[in-house]
C-alpha positions as YAML, in Angstrom:
chain: A
units: angstrom
residues:
- id: 1
  name: MET
  ca: [99.18, 49.53, -14.97]
- id: 2
  name: LYS
  ca: [97.70, 47.14, -12.42]
- id: 3
  name: ASP
  ca: [99.63, 43.91, -11.78]
- id: 4
  name: GLU
  ca: [97.41, 41.03, -12.90]
- id: 5
  name: GLY
  ca: [99.47, 38.46, -10.97]
- id: 6
  name: TYR
  ca: [99.06, 34.79, -11.72]
- id: 7
  name: LYS
  ca: [96.03, 34.23, -13.94]
- id: 8
  name: ILE
  ca: [95.12, 31.77, -16.62]
- id: 9
  name: ARG
  ca: [95.08, 33.95, -19.70]
- id: 10
  name: ASP
  ca: [95.01, 31.23, -22.38]
- id: 11
  name: GLN
  ca: [92.13, 28.99, -21.29]
- id: 12
  name: TYR
  ca: [93.24, 26.23, -23.70]
- id: 13
  name: GLY
  ca: [96.98, 26.41, -23.02]
- id: 14
  name: VAL
  ca: [98.88, 23.82, -21.01]
- id: 15
  name: HIS
  ca: [99.46, 25.04, -17.45]
- id: 16
  name: PHE
  ca: [101.45, 23.98, -14.41]
- id: 17
  name: ILE
  ca: [99.28, 24.55, -11.32]
- id: 18
  name: THR
  ca: [99.80, 23.82, -7.63]
- id: 19
  name: PHE
  ca: [97.17, 23.74, -4.89]
- id: 20
  name: ALA
  ca: [98.25, 23.60, -1.26]
- id: 21
  name: THR
  ca: [96.15, 23.27, 1.86]
- id: 22
  name: VAL
  ca: [96.14, 26.26, 4.19]
- id: 23
  name: GLN
  ca: [99.04, 26.16, 6.63]
- id: 24
  name: TRP
  ca: [100.29, 23.16, 4.64]
- id: 25
  name: VAL
  ca: [98.15, 20.81, 6.76]
- id: 26
  name: ASP
  ca: [98.95, 17.18, 5.92]
- id: 27
  name: VAL
  ca: [95.41, 16.15, 4.97]
- id: 28
  name: PHE
  ca: [96.27, 13.61, 2.30]
- id: 29
  name: THR
  ca: [97.90, 11.16, 4.67]
- id: 30
  name: ARG
  ca: [94.43, 9.63, 5.04]
- id: 31
  name: LYS
  ca: [93.18, 7.43, 2.21]
- id: 32
  name: CYS
  ca: [89.58, 8.70, 2.30]
- id: 33
  name: TYR
  ca: [90.64, 12.30, 1.62]
- id: 34
  name: LEU
  ca: [93.08, 11.49, -1.16]
- id: 35
  name: GLU
  ca: [90.46, 9.25, -2.80]
- id: 36
  name: THR
  ca: [88.05, 12.19, -2.83]
- id: 37
  name: LEU
  ca: [90.67, 14.29, -4.59]
- id: 38
  name: LEU
  ca: [91.42, 11.60, -7.18]
- id: 39
  name: GLU
  ca: [87.72, 10.94, -7.86]
- id: 40
  name: SER
  ca: [87.17, 14.67, -8.30]
- id: 41
  name: LEU
  ca: [89.98, 14.82, -10.85]
- id: 42
  name: LYS
  ca: [88.40, 11.91, -12.72]
- id: 43
  name: PHE
  ca: [85.05, 13.71, -12.70]
- id: 44
  name: CYS
  ca: [86.62, 16.89, -14.08]
- id: 45
  name: MET
  ca: [88.31, 14.88, -16.80]
- id: 46
  name: HIS
  ca: [85.18, 12.99, -17.86]
- id: 47
  name: VAL
  ca: [82.50, 15.65, -17.38]
- id: 48
  name: LYS
  ca: [84.26, 19.02, -17.59]
- id: 49
  name: CYS
  ca: [86.81, 18.07, -20.28]
- id: 50
  name: LEU
  ca: [89.90, 18.67, -18.14]
- id: 51
  name: ARG
  ca: [92.98, 17.30, -19.85]
- id: 52
  name: LEU
  ca: [95.39, 15.87, -17.28]
- id: 53
  name: HIS
  ca: [98.95, 15.68, -18.59]
- id: 54
  name: ALA
  ca: [100.86, 15.09, -15.35]
- id: 55
  name: TRP
  ca: [100.17, 15.12, -11.63]
- id: 56
  name: CYS
  ca: [101.62, 14.40, -8.21]
- id: 57
  name: LEU
  ca: [99.69, 14.34, -4.94]
- id: 58
  name: MET
  ca: [101.71, 14.94, -1.80]
- id: 59
  name: SER
  ca: [100.48, 15.03, 1.81]
- id: 60
  name: ASN
  ca: [99.45, 18.71, 1.68]
- id: 61
  name: HIS
  ca: [99.54, 19.80, -1.95]
- id: 62
  name: ILE
  ca: [99.02, 18.67, -5.51]
- id: 63
  name: HIS
  ca: [100.91, 19.58, -8.65]
- id: 64
  name: LEU
  ca: [99.10, 19.39, -11.97]
- id: 65
  name: ILE
  ca: [99.97, 19.93, -15.60]
- id: 66
  name: VAL
  ca: [96.58, 20.46, -17.22]
- id: 67
  name: SER
  ca: [94.67, 22.04, -20.06]
- id: 68
  name: ALA
  ca: [91.02, 22.24, -21.10]
- id: 69
  name: GLU
  ca: [89.68, 20.44, -24.14]
- id: 70
  name: LYS
  ca: [86.73, 22.81, -24.14]
- id: 71
  name: GLY
  ca: [85.25, 25.18, -21.65]
- id: 72
  name: ASN
  ca: [87.15, 27.46, -19.36]
- id: 73
  name: LEU
  ca: [90.17, 26.10, -17.46]
- id: 74
  name: SER
  ca: [89.76, 28.74, -14.76]
- id: 75
  name: ASP
  ca: [86.17, 27.62, -14.15]
- id: 76
  name: ILE
  ca: [87.15, 23.94, -14.03]
- id: 77
  name: ILE
  ca: [89.88, 24.67, -11.47]
- id: 78
  name: ARG
  ca: [87.53, 26.86, -9.41]
- id: 79
  name: ASP
  ca: [84.85, 24.16, -9.36]
- id: 80
  name: PHE
  ca: [87.38, 21.45, -8.52]
- id: 81
  name: LYS
  ca: [88.75, 23.41, -5.57]
- id: 82
  name: LYS
  ca: [85.27, 24.36, -4.34]
- id: 83
  name: PHE
  ca: [83.95, 20.80, -4.50]
- id: 84
  name: THR
  ca: [87.02, 19.13, -2.97]
- id: 85
  name: SER
  ca: [87.24, 21.64, -0.14]
- id: 86
  name: ALA
  ca: [83.55, 21.25, 0.78]
- id: 87
  name: THR
  ca: [83.62, 17.47, 0.50]
- id: 88
  name: ILE
  ca: [86.87, 16.91, 2.38]
- id: 89
  name: LEU
  ca: [85.90, 19.34, 5.14]
- id: 90
  name: LYS
  ca: [82.62, 17.46, 5.57]
- id: 91
  name: GLN
  ca: [84.56, 14.18, 5.69]
- id: 92
  name: ILE
  ca: [86.86, 15.58, 8.38]
- id: 93
  name: GLU
  ca: [83.88, 16.83, 10.40]
- id: 94
  name: GLN
  ca: [82.16, 13.43, 10.22]
- id: 95
  name: ASN
  ca: [85.24, 11.23, 10.69]
- id: 96
  name: GLN
  ca: [85.07, 10.14, 14.33]
- id: 97
  name: GLU
  ca: [88.36, 8.25, 13.91]
- id: 98
  name: GLU
  ca: [90.25, 11.35, 12.74]
- id: 99
  name: SER
  ca: [92.71, 12.01, 15.59]
- id: 100
  name: ARG
  ca: [93.52, 15.47, 14.17]
- id: 101
  name: GLN
  ca: [89.91, 16.51, 13.59]
- id: 102
  name: ALA
  ca: [89.67, 19.40, 16.09]
- id: 103
  name: TRP
  ca: [93.12, 20.73, 15.20]
- id: 104
  name: MET
  ca: [92.53, 20.65, 11.42]
- id: 105
  name: LEU
  ca: [89.07, 22.20, 11.65]
- id: 106
  name: TRP
  ca: [90.45, 24.94, 13.92]
- id: 107
  name: ILE
  ca: [93.15, 25.79, 11.36]
- id: 108
  name: PHE
  ca: [90.67, 25.79, 8.46]
- id: 109
  name: LYS
  ca: [88.21, 27.91, 10.49]
- id: 110
  name: GLN
  ca: [90.92, 30.44, 11.39]
- id: 111
  name: ALA
  ca: [91.91, 30.73, 7.73]
- id: 112
  name: GLY
  ca: [88.24, 31.10, 6.75]
- id: 113
  name: SER
  ca: [87.60, 33.84, 9.28]
- id: 114
  name: ASN
  ca: [90.50, 35.82, 7.81]
- id: 115
  name: ASN
  ca: [89.14, 35.61, 4.26]
- id: 116
  name: SER
  ca: [85.94, 37.39, 3.28]
- id: 117
  name: ARG
  ca: [85.50, 35.00, 0.34]
- id: 118
  name: ASN
  ca: [84.74, 32.08, 2.67]
- id: 119
  name: TYR
  ca: [81.66, 31.29, 4.67]
- id: 120
  name: LYS
  ca: [83.13, 29.15, 7.44]
- id: 121
  name: TYR
  ca: [86.32, 27.36, 6.48]
- id: 122
  name: GLN
  ca: [89.14, 27.76, 4.02]
- id: 123
  name: PHE
  ca: [90.72, 24.50, 2.91]
- id: 124
  name: TRP
  ca: [92.93, 25.46, -0.05]
- id: 125
  name: GLN
  ca: [95.33, 28.38, -0.14]
- id: 126
  name: GLN
  ca: [93.87, 31.08, -2.35]
- id: 127
  name: ASP
  ca: [96.55, 31.19, -5.04]
- id: 128
  name: ASN
  ca: [97.09, 28.44, -7.64]
- id: 129
  name: ARG
  ca: [100.02, 30.19, -9.32]
- id: 130
  name: PRO
  ca: [99.19, 28.89, -12.80]
- id: 131
  name: ILE
  ca: [102.13, 29.06, -15.17]
- id: 132
  name: GLN
  ca: [101.58, 28.48, -18.87]
- id: 133
  name: LEU
  ca: [104.01, 26.02, -20.43]
- id: 134
  name: GLU
  ca: [104.95, 27.51, -23.77]
- id: 135
  name: THR
  ca: [108.28, 25.91, -24.62]
- id: 136
  name: LYS
  ca: [109.56, 22.35, -24.76]
- id: 137
  name: ASN
  ca: [112.40, 23.10, -22.33]
- id: 138
  name: PHE
  ca: [110.22, 24.83, -19.72]
- id: 139
  name: THR
  ca: [107.65, 22.02, -19.98]
- id: 140
  name: LYS
  ca: [110.39, 19.46, -19.36]
- id: 141
  name: ILE
  ca: [111.57, 21.40, -16.29]
- id: 142
  name: LYS
  ca: [108.06, 21.50, -14.81]
- id: 143
  name: LEU
  ca: [107.32, 17.87, -15.67]
- id: 144
  name: ASN
  ca: [110.52, 16.79, -13.92]
- id: 145
  name: TYR
  ca: [109.67, 19.04, -10.96]
- id: 146
  name: VAL
  ca: [106.23, 17.43, -10.62]
- id: 147
  name: HIS
  ca: [107.55, 13.88, -10.81]
- id: 148
  name: ASN
  ca: [110.63, 14.44, -8.64]
- id: 149
  name: ASN
  ca: [108.65, 15.96, -5.77]
- id: 150
  name: PRO
  ca: [108.39, 12.66, -3.81]
- id: 151
  name: VAL
  ca: [112.05, 11.88, -4.50]
- id: 152
  name: LYS
  ca: [113.10, 15.26, -3.12]
- id: 153
  name: ALA
  ca: [110.87, 14.64, -0.08]
- id: 154
  name: GLY
  ca: [112.69, 11.35, 0.55]
- id: 155
  name: LEU
  ca: [109.60, 9.18, 0.00]
- id: 156
  name: VAL
  ca: [110.96, 7.12, -2.91]
- id: 157
  name: GLU
  ca: [114.22, 6.67, -4.78]
- id: 158
  name: ARG
  ca: [112.74, 6.91, -8.27]
- id: 159
  name: PRO
  ca: [109.77, 9.03, -9.40]
- id: 160
  name: GLU
  ca: [107.98, 6.06, -10.99]
- id: 161
  name: ASP
  ca: [107.91, 4.26, -7.62]
- id: 162
  name: TYR
  ca: [105.52, 6.86, -6.18]
- id: 163
  name: LEU
  ca: [101.93, 5.65, -6.59]
- id: 164
  name: LEU
  ca: [100.27, 9.08, -6.35]
- id: 165
  name: SER
  ca: [101.71, 10.59, -9.50]
- id: 166
  name: SER
  ca: [101.87, 10.17, -13.26]
- id: 167
  name: ALA
  ca: [105.61, 9.41, -13.31]
- id: 168
  name: ARG
  ca: [105.07, 5.74, -14.13]
- id: 169
  name: ASP
  ca: [102.92, 6.76, -17.12]
- id: 170
  name: TYR
  ca: [105.93, 8.59, -18.54]
- id: 171
  name: VAL
  ca: [108.18, 5.52, -18.29]
- id: 172
  name: GLY
  ca: [105.78, 3.12, -20.01]
- id: 173
  name: GLY
  ca: [103.77, 1.97, -16.99]
- id: 174
  name: LYS
  ca: [100.20, 2.65, -15.91]
- id: 175
  name: GLY
  ca: [99.34, 5.04, -13.11]
- id: 176
  name: LEU
  ca: [96.16, 5.55, -11.08]
- id: 177
  name: LEU
  ca: [94.69, 8.20, -13.37]
- id: 178
  name: ASN
  ca: [94.42, 8.25, -17.14]
- id: 179
  name: ILE
  ca: [96.61, 11.01, -18.46]
- id: 180
  name: GLU
  ca: [97.08, 12.56, -21.87]
- id: 181
  name: HIS
  ca: [100.78, 12.51, -22.61]
- id: 182
  name: LEU
  ca: [102.04, 15.79, -23.86]
- id: 183
  name: THR
  ca: [101.86, 15.87, -27.68]
- id: 184
  name: ALA
  ca: [104.72, 14.90, -29.97]
- id: 185
  name: ALA
  ca: [105.66, 18.57, -30.18]
- id: 186
  name: TRP
  ca: [106.31, 18.44, -26.44]
- id: 187
  name: THR
  ca: [108.04, 15.06, -26.45]
- id: 188
  name: LEU
  ca: [110.61, 15.06, -23.73]
...
């Protein structure tokens, strides 16, 4: 039997997903690139019916806990990655103030040349490693992992102090993106 690896099998299930830039390039240290990512998430939520339950954007990767209200979660994720990679790469190419422009584009071009699925550049690593969250305990573990990422990285002392995540939404505050708290059955 062929190993199917990490795939989204239940298109309506709640999944933990991580996207990382190739070579873990710290792209999201610049406001214009992280804004593109956040606006793209908003678009997917409003137009493609992506349900965002939790998130955390770090300098070179993003953790999401998501599901699809309707449609195909795999397609939403594919379109999100395709759009954000094309848009951010174009921003990098056109950003004359980007001190790392040549270096980043070289890395993305090298990755693209080693992958027959890409035309010129590869921005995101190929694998999302989606993991379906099927139990309350496992969901709690992944939710804590997402929100504690900036604490572990030494960026903040408490998860809710990190602006680029949904941690403050889970302690009664309001974050940058509208999230759908996990249902009462998943209450942590």
